[in-house]
C-alpha positions as a Markdown table, in Angstrom:
| # | Residue | x | y | z |
|---|---|---|---|---|
| 1 | Met | -0.5 | -1.1 | 7.1 |
| 2 | Leu | -4.1 | -0.2 | 7.5 |
| 3 | Lys | -5.1 | -1.0 | 3.9 |
| 4 | Glu | -3.9 | -4.6 | 4.4 |
| 5 | Lys | -5.8 | -4.9 | 7.7 |
| 6 | Leu | -8.9 | -3.8 | 5.8 |
| 7 | Gln | -8.3 | -6.4 | 3.1 |
| 8 | Asn | -7.7 | -9.2 | 5.6 |
| 9 | Asp | -10.8 | -8.2 | 7.5 |
| 10 | Val | -12.9 | -8.4 | 4.3 |
| 11 | Lys | -11.6 | -11.9 | 3.8 |
| 12 | Asp | -12.4 | -12.9 | 7.4 |
| 13 | Ala | -15.9 | -11.4 | 7.1 |
| 14 | Leu | -16.4 | -13.3 | 3.9 |
| 15 | Lys | -15.3 | -16.6 | 5.5 |
| 16 | Ser | -17.4 | -16.0 | 8.6 |
| 17 | Gly | -20.5 | -15.0 | 6.6 |
| 18 | Asn | -20.7 | -11.5 | 8.0 |
| 19 | Ala | -22.2 | -9.9 | 4.9 |
| 20 | Glu | -22.8 | -6.5 | 6.4 |
| 21 | Lys | -19.1 | -6.0 | 7.4 |
| 22 | Arg | -17.9 | -7.4 | 4.1 |
| 23 | Leu | -20.0 | -5.0 | 2.2 |
| 24 | Val | -19.0 | -1.9 | 4.2 |
| 25 | Leu | -15.3 | -2.7 | 4.1 |
| 26 | Gly | -15.6 | -3.6 | 0.4 |
| 27 | Leu | -17.0 | -0.1 | -0.2 |
| 28 | Val | -14.2 | 1.5 | 1.7 |
| 29 | Leu | -11.6 | -0.5 | -0.2 |
| 30 | Ser | -13.3 | 0.6 | -3.4 |
| 31 | Ala | -13.0 | 4.2 | -2.3 |
| 32 | Ile | -9.3 | 3.7 | -1.4 |
| 33 | Lys | -8.7 | 2.1 | -4.9 |
| 34 | Ser | -10.4 | 5.1 | -6.5 |
| 35 | Arg | -8.2 | 7.5 | -4.5 |
| 36 | Glu | -5.1 | 5.5 | -5.5 |
| 37 | Leu | -6.1 | 5.8 | -9.2 |
| 38 | Glu | -6.5 | 9.5 | -8.8 |
| 39 | Lys | -3.1 | 9.8 | -7.2 |
| 40 | Arg | -1.6 | 7.6 | -9.9 |
| 41 | Ser | -3.1 | 9.7 | -12.6 |
| 42 | Lys | -1.5 | 12.9 | -11.1 |
| 43 | Leu | 1.8 | 11.2 | -10.6 |
| 44 | Ser | 1.9 | 9.7 | -14.1 |
| 45 | Lys | 2.6 | 13.1 | -15.6 |
| 46 | Thr | 5.9 | 13.3 | -13.8 |
| 47 | Glu | 7.0 | 9.7 | -13.2 |
| 48 | Pro | 7.7 | 7.6 | -16.3 |
| 49 | Asp | 8.9 | 4.5 | -14.5 |
| 50 | Val | 5.9 | 2.2 | -14.0 |
| 51 | Ala | 7.3 | 0.3 | -11.0 |
| 52 | Lys | 8.0 | 3.5 | -9.2 |
| 53 | Leu | 4.6 | 4.9 | -10.2 |
| 54 | Glu | 2.9 | 1.8 | -8.7 |
| 55 | Asp | 4.6 | 2.2 | -5.4 |
| 56 | Ala | 4.2 | 6.0 | -5.2 |
| 57 | Ser | 0.4 | 5.8 | -6.0 |
| 58 | Lys | -0.3 | 3.5 | -3.0 |
| 59 | Leu | -2.0 | 5.3 | -0.1 |
| 60 | Asn | -0.2 | 5.6 | 3.3 |
| 61 | Asp | -2.1 | 5.0 | 6.5 |
| 62 | Glu | -2.8 | 8.8 | 6.9 |
| 63 | Glu | -4.4 | 8.9 | 3.5 |
| 64 | Val | -6.5 | 5.7 | 4.3 |
| 65 | Ile | -7.7 | 7.4 | 7.4 |
| 66 | Glu | -8.8 | 10.4 | 5.3 |
| 67 | Val | -10.8 | 8.0 | 3.2 |
| 68 | Leu | -12.3 | 6.4 | 6.3 |
| 69 | Ser | -13.2 | 9.8 | 7.7 |
| 70 | Ser | -14.8 | 10.8 | 4.4 |
| 71 | Glu | -16.9 | 7.6 | 4.4 |
| 72 | Ile | -18.0 | 8.1 | 8.0 |
| 73 | Lys | -19.0 | 11.7 | 7.2 |
| 74 | Lys | -21.1 | 10.5 | 4.2 |
| 75 | Arg | -22.9 | 8.1 | 6.5 |
| 76 | Lys | -23.5 | 10.8 | 9.2 |
| 77 | Asp | -25.1 | 13.0 | 6.4 |
| 78 | Ser | -27.2 | 10.0 | 5.3 |
| 79 | Ile | -28.4 | 9.4 | 8.9 |
| 80 | Glu | -29.5 | 13.0 | 9.1 |
| 81 | Gln | -31.4 | 12.7 | 5.8 |
| 82 | Tyr | -33.0 | 9.4 | 6.7 |
| 83 | Asn | -34.2 | 10.8 | 10.1 |
| 84 | Lys | -35.7 | 13.8 | 8.4 |
| 85 | Gly | -37.4 | 11.5 | 5.9 |
| 86 | Gly | -38.9 | 9.3 | 8.5 |
| 87 | Arg | -36.7 | 6.2 | 7.7 |
| 88 | Pro | -35.2 | 5.2 | 11.1 |
| 89 | Glu | -34.4 | 1.7 | 9.9 |
| 90 | Leu | -32.1 | 3.1 | 7.2 |
| 91 | Ala | -30.6 | 5.5 | 9.7 |
| 92 | Glu | -29.8 | 2.6 | 12.0 |
| 93 | Lys | -28.2 | 0.7 | 9.2 |
| 94 | Glu | -25.9 | 3.7 | 8.5 |
| 95 | Gln | -25.1 | 3.9 | 12.2 |
| 96 | Asn | -24.0 | 0.3 | 12.3 |
| 97 | Glu | -21.8 | 1.0 | 9.3 |
| 98 | Ile | -20.2 | 3.9 | 11.2 |
| 99 | Lys | -19.5 | 1.6 | 14.1 |
| 100 | Thr | -17.7 | -0.8 | 11.8 |
| 101 | Leu | -15.6 | 2.0 | 10.2 |
| 102 | Thr | -14.6 | 3.7 | 13.5 |
| 103 | Glu | -12.9 | 0.4 | 14.5 |
| 104 | Tyr | -10.2 | 1.4 | 12.0 |
| 105 | Met | -9.9 | 5.0 | 13.0 |
| 106 | Pro | -7.3 | 6.4 | 15.5 |
| 107 | Glu | -8.6 | 7.1 | 19.0 |
| 108 | Gln | -10.7 | 10.2 | 18.9 |
| 109 | Met | -9.7 | 13.3 | 20.9 |
| 110 | Ser | -11.9 | 14.4 | 23.8 |
| 111 | Lys | -13.7 | 17.8 | 23.5 |
| 112 | Glu | -11.4 | 19.2 | 26.1 |
| 113 | Ala | -8.2 | 18.1 | 24.3 |
| 114 | Thr | -9.6 | 19.5 | 21.0 |
| 115 | Lys | -10.4 | 22.8 | 22.7 |
| 116 | Glu | -6.9 | 23.0 | 24.0 |
| 117 | Glu | -5.5 | 22.4 | 20.5 |
| 118 | Val | -7.9 | 25.0 | 19.1 |
| 119 | Lys | -6.6 | 27.5 | 21.7 |
| 120 | Lys | -3.0 | 26.8 | 20.7 |
| 121 | Val | -3.7 | 27.3 | 17.0 |
| 122 | Ile | -5.6 | 30.6 | 17.7 |
| 123 | Ala | -2.6 | 31.8 | 19.7 |
| 124 | Glu | -0.2 | 30.7 | 16.9 |
| 125 | Thr | -2.2 | 32.3 | 14.1 |
| 126 | Gly | -3.2 | 35.4 | 16.0 |
| 127 | Ala | -6.9 | 34.9 | 15.1 |
| 128 | Ser | -9.2 | 37.2 | 16.9 |
| 129 | Ser | -12.6 | 37.3 | 15.2 |
| 130 | Pro | -15.1 | 35.0 | 13.5 |
| 131 | Lys | -13.6 | 36.2 | 10.1 |
| 132 | Asp | -10.5 | 34.0 | 11.0 |
| 133 | Met | -12.5 | 30.8 | 11.4 |
| 134 | Gly | -11.5 | 29.2 | 8.1 |
| 135 | Lys | -7.8 | 29.8 | 8.8 |
| 136 | Val | -8.1 | 28.3 | 12.3 |
| 137 | Ile | -10.2 | 25.3 | 11.4 |
| 138 | Gly | -7.8 | 24.4 | 8.5 |
| 139 | Ala | -4.8 | 24.6 | 10.8 |
| 140 | Val | -6.5 | 22.6 | 13.5 |
| 141 | Met | -7.7 | 19.9 | 11.1 |
| 142 | Thr | -4.2 | 19.5 | 9.7 |
| 143 | Lys | -2.8 | 18.9 | 13.2 |
| 144 | Val | -5.6 | 16.5 | 14.4 |
| 145 | Lys | -6.1 | 14.6 | 11.2 |
| 146 | Gly | -8.5 | 11.7 | 11.8 |
| 147 | Lys | -8.5 | 12.3 | 15.6 |
| 148 | Ala | -11.3 | 14.9 | 15.9 |
| 149 | Asp | -14.6 | 15.4 | 14.1 |
| 150 | Gly | -14.7 | 18.4 | 11.8 |
| 151 | Gln | -18.1 | 19.6 | 13.1 |
| 152 | Met | -16.9 | 19.5 | 16.7 |
| 153 | Val | -13.7 | 21.5 | 15.7 |
| 154 | Ser | -15.8 | 24.0 | 13.8 |
| 155 | Gly | -18.2 | 24.5 | 16.8 |
| 156 | Ile | -15.3 | 25.0 | 19.2 |
| 157 | Val | -13.6 | 27.5 | 17.0 |
| 158 | Lys | -16.8 | 29.4 | 16.5 |
| 159 | Glu | -17.5 | 29.4 | 20.2 |
| 160 | Ile | -14.0 | 30.7 | 21.1 |
| 161 | Leu | -13.8 | 33.3 | 18.4 |
| 162 | Gln | -17.2 | 34.8 | 19.1 |
| 163 | Arg | -16.3 | 35.7 | 22.7 |
């Protein structure tokens, strides 16, 4: 599982003295743990058995990828803010963290492949105007979870629906 790989890589980074990688992966594991606690809290209302609750609250690889995507998005937002604020050294640090995190993400879809997926969803949903953007983006993101950037999907949907 992806979570175990992250945990092992944190140990390896600690042993090798790679403080930056250890810190980034530690933060991601913390976000994963937080997400598991949220999930456990929701499940505890319906599942009285502690052992089953423990297993059910663990994140699967898809959910871990969602956490990774969220962490990457946070860093992209930070880069934008640092560049606006004239702090290129901090933006570069965030960029290096993104490189570390993308190692754990599935291979990203090309713009062309994403465009084809968007066209399929538009045909399936019968979307015809920019008013349908939210519906189309939601459906596309469900299909391409973790494999395509949300901003790219949004731009493609907007471009196609405004024709």
